[in-house]
N, C-alpha and C positions, 0 to 999 in steps of 0.2 A: 708337418707331423714330426719330421726329424728334429726341428727346432724345439718342439715341446718335449720330446724324449730327452734331448740334450739338457734342457733346463731341469727336468725332473731328476735326472741323474745328478746334476750339480747340486740341486736342493737336498737330495738325500745325503750326498757326501758332506755337505755343509752341516747338516743336522748331526751326522755322525761325529763330526769334528767338535761339536758342542758337548758331547757326552762326557768327556773328561771334566769340563766345568761343572756339569750337573753332579758328577761323582764326587768332586771335591766338596761342594756345598753339602751334599748328603752326608759325607763322611764327617765333616765338621759338625753338623747338627747332631749326629749320633754320638760322636766321641766327646765333644765339648759342651754342647747345649743340652743334649738329651731330649729334644723336642723339635717338631717341625716349625720353621719360622712363620711369622705372620705374613700374609700376602704372597705365599708361595705360588699361587695361581698366576699372579701378575708377573712374577719373575719368569715362570715357564713360558708365558705368552710373549714376554720380551725376548727370550732366547729363540722362540719360534720365528719372531720377526728378524732377529739377527741372521738366522740361517737363510731366510728368504732374501734378505738384503744382500748377503754374500753371493748367493747364486745369481741374482740379477746383476750385481756389480761386476762379477767376473765376466759374464757374457757381454755386458756393455763395454768392458775394456777391450775384449777381443774384436768387437765391431767398430769401435771408435778411437779410443786413446792410442792403442798400439799402431794402427794404420796411420793416424795423423802424425805421430812422432817419426815414423819411418819416412813418410812422404815429404815432410818438411826438411828432414836431414838430406834426403836424396836431392831435393830441389836446390838447396843451398850449395851442395857440392857440385851439382851439374852446372850451376851458373857461376861458380867460383866466387861466391859472396861471403868471404870469411868474416869481414867486419860486421856484416849484417847478421851472420850466424852468432857471433859473440854478443851482439846487442840483444838478439832474440833470447839467447841463453840467460842473460842477466834479467831481462824483463820477465821471462818465464819463472825463474827462480824466485824473484822478489814478489811477483803477483800471487803465486801459489802459497807462499809462506805468510804473507801479510794477512791473508784471510783464513789461515789454518786454525780450525776451532781449538785444537789442543794447545797451540801457542797462545791463543787469546785467553783460554782458561788459565794457563800457567802464568801469564803476565798479570792477569787480574788477581790471581791468588797472591802473587808476589807483592803487588801494590796494596792488597788488603792486609796481608800479614805485616808489611812494613809500615802500615798506617800512612801510605802515600809517599814515603821517602823514595821508593822506586816507582817511576812513572811507567804505566803499562804501555802507553803508546811509544815512548822512547825505546823500551825494550823490544817491542815488536818491529819497529823500524830498523833497529840495529841488527836484529836477526835476519830480517828480510834482505837488507843490503849485503850482509855477509854471505848469505846463501846465494844471492845473485852473483856476487864476485867469485864464489867457489865454483859455480857452474861455468863461468867464463874460464877460470883457471883449468878446470877439468877438460873443457873442449880444446884449449890450447895444448894441454898435455897429450891428448889423444892424437892431435894433428902432428905434433912434434915427435911422436913415438917415444915419449918419456914413460918410464915405468911408474905406475902409481905408488909402488912401494916407497920410493924416496920421498914423495910428496907427503904421504901419510906418516912416514917415520919422522921426518923433520917436524911436521905439525904436532904429532903426539909427544915427541921428546921436548918440544918447546913448551907444551902444556905443563910439564912437570915443574920447571922453575916458576912459570907464571902462576900456577896453582898455589905455590907457597907464598907468592907476593900478594895474592888477591885476598881481600878481607874474607874471613871464613863465612860470613853471612851471604856472600855472593857466590862462593865456589859451587855449591850444590845446584843453585839456580842456573848458573852458566852451563854446567854440564847437562842439566835437564833441558835447557833451551835448545841445545844442539840436538838432543835426542828427539825432540818433538818437532824439529824443523822440516821433517818430511812426513807426508801423509798418504792416504789411500789414492789420491789422484796424482800428487806430485811424483811419487816413486815410479809408478808405471810409465808416466809420460817422460820423465827424465831418463829412465832406463831405455825406453824405446828410442829416445833421441840419441843416446850414446851408442846403442847397438846399431841403429840405422846409419849413423855417421860412419862407423867402422865398416859396415857392409857396403857403403857407397864408395869408400876409398879402396883402391886396389892394393892387394897384398897385405891387408890388415887381418888380424885375428880377432874376431868379434868377442870371444869369451874373455880373453886376457886384456884387450884394449878397450872394449865397449863398456865395461863396468868401471866404477870408480867415482862417477859423478855424485852419487848419493853419499858415498863415504866422505868426500870433501865437503858436501853440503852439511853434513852432521858435525864435522870437525871445526869449520870456520866460526860458527856462532859461539862455540865454547871459548875460543880465543878472544873474540870480539867482546863478549859480555864480561869476561874477566878483566880485560884491559879497561873497559868502561868502568868497572867497579874500582879498579886501582886509581883511575883518574878522579872519580867522585870522592873516594876516601882520602886521596891526597889533598884535594881542595878543601875538604871539611871533615876532619877525622871523627867528628861527633855525629855525622849524618846517619850512621847506622846504629847508633846507640839506642837502647831502650826497648829492644825486642823482648817480649816475655812469652812464656809458654801459653799461647792462645791469643797473643796480641792481635787485635783486629779480626779474629776469626769469629764470625757469627753466622748463624743459620739465616739464609735468605729465603724468605717465604714468598712464593709467587702464586697468587690466586687468580686464575683466569679460567674462562669457559673452555671446555675441551675442544670445541670447534675452533675457537680463536687461537688456542694454543697450537693446534695442528697447523693452522694456516701460518702462524708465526714461524713455526719450525720449517715449513716448506720455503717461505720467503727467505729465511736466514740461510738455508742450504743453497738456494739459488744465488743469493748474494755472494756466498763464498766461492761459487764457481764462475761468477761473472768476470772477475779479473783474468782468469785463465782463458776463458772463451774469447774475451776481447783481444788478448795478446795473440792467440792463434789466428783469429780472423783478420786482424790488422796486418800481420806478416804474410798471411796466405794471399790476401787480395791486393794489398798495397805495395808490398815489397817483392814477394815472389811473383805475384800477378799470374797465378794459375788457378783454375777452378778446382774445387774439391772433387776428388775421385769418389764415385759411388755415394753421392750426397744422401740418398734415401737410407742407405745402410748406416751411414754415419749419424744421421738424425735419429734413426731407430736405436742405435747403440747408445747415443747420448741420453735418450729418454730412459732406456733400461738402466743406465748409470745413475741418473737422477732418482728414479724410483728405488733403485737398490740402496743408494745412500740414504734416502729418506727412511725406508724400512729399517735399515741398519742403525741409523741414529736413534730412531724411536725405540728399537729393541735394546740399544745400549742404555738409554735413560731408564727404562723400566726393568731391564733384566741383568745387565752387567755392572752398571755404575754402582748400585747399592751393595754389590758383593764385597768390594774392597773395604768400604767403611764397616760393613757388617762383620767381616772377619777380623778387622783390626780392633774394633771395640771389644768384641767377644774374647779374642785371644789375650788382649791386654788385661781384661778382668780376671782371667784365669791365673795370670802371673807365671805361666809355665813356659820356660824357654824352649823346651823340646817341642811342645805343641806349636809354638810360634814359628820356629824354624821349619817344621814339617809342612805346615799349612801354607806358609809363605812360598815355599818351593813349589808345592802342588798347584797353588793358585797361579803363579807365574808360568809354570809349564802348561797348564790347561788353557789359559787365555791366549797364549801365543799361538797355539794350534789353530785358532779361529781368526788369525790376522789376515784379512783379505789381500792386502798388498803383498804380503809374504808369499801367499799361495800363488798369486799371479806371476811374480818375478821368478820364483823357483821353477815353476812349470815352463816359463819362457826360456830360462837358461838351460833346462834339461834337454831341450831340442838341440842345443849346441854341443853338449857333451853328455849323452845319456848313460855312459858307463861310469863316470865319476860323480855326476850330479843326479842322484835319485831322489825325487821329491819327498817321499815319506821319510827317508833317512835324514835328509838335510833339514826338513821341518822339525823332526825330532831333536836334532842337534841344536837348532836355534832355540827351541823350547827349553831344552836342558840348560843352555847358556843363560836364558832369562831367569830360570829357577835358581841357578847358582849365583847370579848377580844379586837376586833378592835375598838369598841366604846370607851373602856377605853383608848386605845392608842391614839385615835383621840382627846379625851378630854385632854389628857396629852399635846398634841400639842397646843391645844387652850388655856389652862390655865397655861401651864408651870410647870406642876407637876414634881416632882423629880422621875426619873425612879427607883431609889433605894427604895423610899417610896412605889411606886406602886407595885413593885415586893414583897417587904416585907409584905405589907398588903394582897396581893393575896395569898402568901404562908402561912400566918397565917390562913386565912380563909380555905384554902385547908386542912391544918392539922386538924382543928376542924371537918370539914365535913368527913374526912377520918376516924376519930375515931367513929363518929356517924353512918356511913354507914354499911350496911350488910357486914360481913367479906368475904363472898364467892363471892362478886361482886367487891370488892375493886381493885383487880389486873386488872380485865377487864376494869374498869373505868379509871384507870391510863394508861393502854395501849392505850385507845382511844385518850388520849391527844397527844401521839406521832404519832399515825396513822393519825389523822386528818390533821397534818401539813406535807404533803408529796409533791409529784411531781406537783400537781395542785395548791394547796393553797400557797406554799412557794414562787414561782416566782411572783405571782400576789401580795401577801402581801408585799414581799420585795420591789418590784417596787413601790408599794403604799407608803411604809414607807419612802424610800429615796426621792421619789418625793415630799411628803408632807413636809419633813424636809427642802428641798431646797426651795420649793415654799413659805413656811411660814417664811422664813428668819431666821431659827434657827442659834444659835451661833456655833454649832458644829454638822456637819452631822454624825460624828461617834457616838455621844451620842444620837442624835435625831432620826437618820435614822433606827437604829436597835432596836429590842425589840418588834415590832408588832407581829412577828411570835411566839415568846415566850408567849406573852400575850394571843394570840389565843389558844395556846396549854394548858395553865394553866386554862383558863376559860371553855374549853371543859370538863376538869376533874371536875371542880367545879359544872358545870351545871348538868352533869350526876350523880355525887355523890348526889347532892341535890334532883334530881328526884328519885333515888332509896331509899333515906331516906324517902321521902314523901310516896312512894308506900308501903314501909315496915310499916310505921305508919298506913296507911289506912287499910292494910291487918290485922294488929294486932288489930286495933279498931273493925274491922268487926268480927274477931274471938271472941273477948271478948263480943260483944253484941249478 
């Protein structure tokens, strides 16, 4: 009975988190359209499924993913198997990313927009390999007691010159590829692995040293994809020519029976989870050679996770996915810059509040430092950062700002704030940037970006349509870093007085 009560409370809380999204859509229909949209019942039903999926997903994480991450880290440390731990980290990172639905969608969109000039599989393999390498680097950093600050500073400062050297058609795509390289399953498992590793090593601070893996996993693909773009462009300077506003963009009609469609969705979801499950089982039974602790609870948690992801994905398809395109097309028709900026901010703020991975990780971190990490405040700051990033992106559409200049300025500000921020919270703040752009925000923002690029008549969808997801991710980090700096200054001033 306690489990049922716990689930009902989680479901009610999840549905409350959806109220801002419903409010944004209602406000948009009232101020801009002046009438209720068609199919509003389907959208509301989809949002109900999203709330149900989030509740099931969070419970499944607590019962399966978090314990598995901690147990594997404990076992590797206890046996002194550093080399195997690094191999596991690479395989885990690559396996979770190669099957990431948001990355698959982004790669396919890039291949479609570029009319095949950018190969979707090549892009996915590059991102997967770079994420795996970043996890290895992050584990070594934790063991060697290196501060994550210098790793991310070097990486992001290196991005500035690389960004200017990269063909502009590739820049936004590369930054977005990094933002979508982590997902609802990857983030909790990677965070649990990092925190479990620090908890297993004596004298380590879990909060300051256990985070940072997600931050490196987001940064690495941005460098890798841009370097790939530089190499491709150098070998054939004409390979990226010929993009037009709408090149290759066509509506894909899929007609299938509802039952078959649902079955296909379930099988696709299971296929995305298979690589992760195989990596965990192979290392658990063939390398560590230990039985799973509490196998029934783990299986039950895995089933809740699967059902939650299924309900969540179905709810996204019918409830949240259409919202980005709907708002983008309607706002572009109005031609009003004020409406555009306002609703882009509100949409980004609202959808971030329902990001399941964000909820799970913040709640997990709050147990380590309940005084400075307060889940409602941190979630609000992350949502604010996403909204600000989308506003910057919208203003870029309106005023024609260079994407290179916007990224370079944002990265410079990020570097300054990272140096000024409390060292023990830097890794956590950078991780939030990747966590915020996951399975909810990415599809909505990506649809919004491409829709705005086409509706505003941009010269090049490849340059204009991508980049919003990356800006949302960057300004999450900037916002949270600024907050922790202010809090630290206030505390220091109070202690001095």
